C-alpha positions in Angstrom: -0.3 0.1 0.2 1.3 3.4 -0.6 1.9 5.7 2.0 2.6 9.1 1.5 5.2 11.4 3.9 7.1 14.1 3.7 10.1 14.9 2.9 12.0 18.2 2.7 10.1 20.6 1.2 7.6 17.8 -1.0 5.5 15.2 -0.9 6.9 11.5 -1.2 5.5 8.0 -1.7 6.9 4.9 -0.4 5.6 1.7 -2.0 5.9 -1.9 -0.8 6.1 -5.2 -2.7 5.5 -2.8 -5.5 6.5 -4.3 -9.2 7.3 -3.6 -12.2 6.5 -5.5 -15.4 7.8 -3.4 -18.0 11.4 -5.4 -18.3 14.4 -3.9 -20.1 14.8 -4.6 -24.1 18.5 -5.1 -23.5 19.8 -7.9 -21.3 21.3 -8.2 -18.4 20.2 -3.7 -18.3 19.8 -0.9 -20.6 23.9 0.4 -21.4 24.5 3.1 -18.3 26.2 5.8 -20.1 27.9 8.0 -17.6 28.8 12.2 -18.8 32.0 12.7 -16.8 34.6 16.3 -17.3 37.5 15.8 -15.2 40.1 12.9 -16.1 39.5 11.5 -12.7 35.7 10.6 -13.9 36.5 9.8 -17.2 38.4 7.2 -15.6 35.5 5.8 -13.2 33.0 6.1 -16.5 35.4 3.2 -17.9 35.7 1.6 -14.6 31.6 1.6 -13.9 30.5 2.5 -16.9 29.2 1.3 -20.6 30.6 4.2 -22.4 32.1 7.8 -21.4 28.9 10.3 -22.0 31.1 13.3 -23.2 30.1 16.7 -22.1 28.8 19.8 -24.1 31.2 21.8 -23.2 35.0 20.9 -22.8 37.2 21.9 -26.0 37.3 19.5 -28.5 41.3 19.2 -28.3 40.4 18.2 -24.9 38.5 15.0 -25.3 40.7 14.3 -27.7 42.9 14.4 -24.8 40.8 12.3 -22.8 39.8 9.4 -25.1 43.3 8.9 -24.3 43.5 8.4 -20.8 39.5 6.5 -21.0 41.1 4.0 -23.5 44.1 3.2 -20.4 41.4 3.2 -18.3 39.6 0.8 -20.2 42.7 -1.1 -20.8 43.3 -1.2 -17.5 39.9 -2.7 -16.3 40.3 -5.1 -19.1 37.8 -3.8 -21.2 37.4 -3.2 -24.8 36.7 0.3 -26.4 33.1 0.1 -26.5 30.8 -0.1 -29.8 29.1 3.4 -28.0 30.6 7.0 -28.5 28.3 9.1 -27.6 29.0 13.4 -27.1 26.5 15.9 -26.2 27.1 19.0 -27.9 25.1 22.6 -27.9 23.7 23.1 -31.3 21.9 26.0 -32.7 20.8 26.4 -36.4 20.0 29.8 -38.1 20.5 30.9 -41.4 23.9 33.1 -40.7 26.4 32.0 -38.5 26.5 35.3 -36.8 22.8 35.2 -36.8 22.9 32.3 -34.5 25.0 33.1 -32.1 23.5 36.5 -31.6 19.9 34.4 -30.9 21.6 31.4 -29.1 24.3 33.9 -26.9 21.4 35.0 -24.1 20.4 31.1 -23.1 24.1 29.9 -23.1 25.0 32.3 -21.2 22.3 32.1 -18.2 23.4 28.1 -18.4 26.7 28.3 -18.3 26.8 30.9 -15.0 24.3 28.3 -13.0 27.2 26.1 -14.0 29.9 28.8 -12.3 27.6 29.2 -9.7 27.1 25.8 -8.7 31.3 26.0 -8.6 31.6 23.2 -11.7 33.6 25.0 -13.6 36.3 24.1 -10.7 36.5 21.3 -11.5 37.3 21.0 -15.4 40.0 19.6 -16.8 43.1 22.5 -17.2 42.6 24.2 -19.8 39.2 24.6 -20.1 36.7 26.9 -18.9 32.9 28.4 -19.0 34.0 31.1 -20.2 32.6 32.5 -23.7 33.3 30.6 -26.5 30.8 30.9 -28.7 32.4 33.6 -31.9 35.6 30.6 -31.3 34.0 28.0 -32.0 35.3 25.8 -35.1 32.6 26.1 -38.0 33.2 22.8 -38.6 33.8 20.9 -35.8 34.1 17.4 -36.0 33.5 14.0 -33.7 37.1 13.3 -32.2 39.5 10.3 -33.1 40.9 7.8 -32.4 44.2 8.2 -33.6 46.6 4.9 -35.1 48.7 5.5 -31.6 45.6 5.1 -29.9 44.6 1.5 -31.3 44.7 -1.7 -29.2 47.9 -3.1 -28.7 46.7 -6.5 -28.9 44.6 -5.5 -32.2 46.5 -3.8 -34.6 43.6 -3.9 -37.3 40.8 -2.3 -35.2 39.4 0.3 -36.9 39.6 3.3 -34.8 36.8 4.6 -32.5 34.3 7.5 -33.4 31.6 10.1 -31.4 28.9 7.9 -33.2 25.9 9.1 -31.2 25.6 13.2 -31.0 23.3 14.0 -28.8 22.2 17.7 -29.9 21.1 20.5 -27.1 19.0 22.6 -28.6 16.9 24.0 -25.8 18.2 25.9 -22.7 17.3 27.7 -19.6 14.5 30.8 -20.2 14.6 29.7 -23.9 10.8 30.2 -25.7 9.7 26.0 -26.5 9.0 27.1 -30.4 12.4 28.3 -30.7 13.2 24.8 -29.4 11.0 23.6 -31.5 12.0 25.3 -34.7 15.4 24.1 -33.6 14.2 20.5 -34.5 12.5 21.3 -37.2 15.5 22.7 -39.1 17.5 20.2 -37.5 15.0 17.3 -38.7 14.2 18.8 -42.3 17.6 20.9 -43.0 20.6 19.4 -41.4 19.9 15.0 -41.4 19.8 14.6 -44.7 22.9 16.2 -45.5 24.5 14.5 -42.6 22.9 11.0 -44.3 24.7 12.0 -46.8 28.1 12.6 -46.1 27.9 8.9 -43.9 
């Protein structure tokens, strides 16, 4: 039977004998993606997770360096490099680059201002920060790729691993829902066909 009780400033429930009859499709469990910023957290993702979920705010050069850290941590755990390597990126699409920056900047600045207030900027990898970098974002950022030197030593023929899931963040605090929905429509109708042609 459900028993409601107060928990801090909200109402929570305790369930006795509850059972979830809908089971996950994946066996034994769905894959666990673990997000990480700091090098130590990337090693933890290698040890505990099924893959490292790459954050949206590190520079591509930092991510490339950290892929090496991730690979070495996997080797230490005796785990193969996962088939999935997801990366989250902040995405805004507009007719011009200047227009995209102008429209996205207020919302992204507010988001990262909150992150700094929480102290999250204190655990960023060396050389990275939450400072404004909209204007120095590369025009065509490509997913990092493991170089030949990072291949598994016991399998020299193994192809380099690539980021194979890009999770696009298109809605940030304060952004009107309509603007985010417009982004999704442009991505679906105009961007994805070009991505598919390039694969």
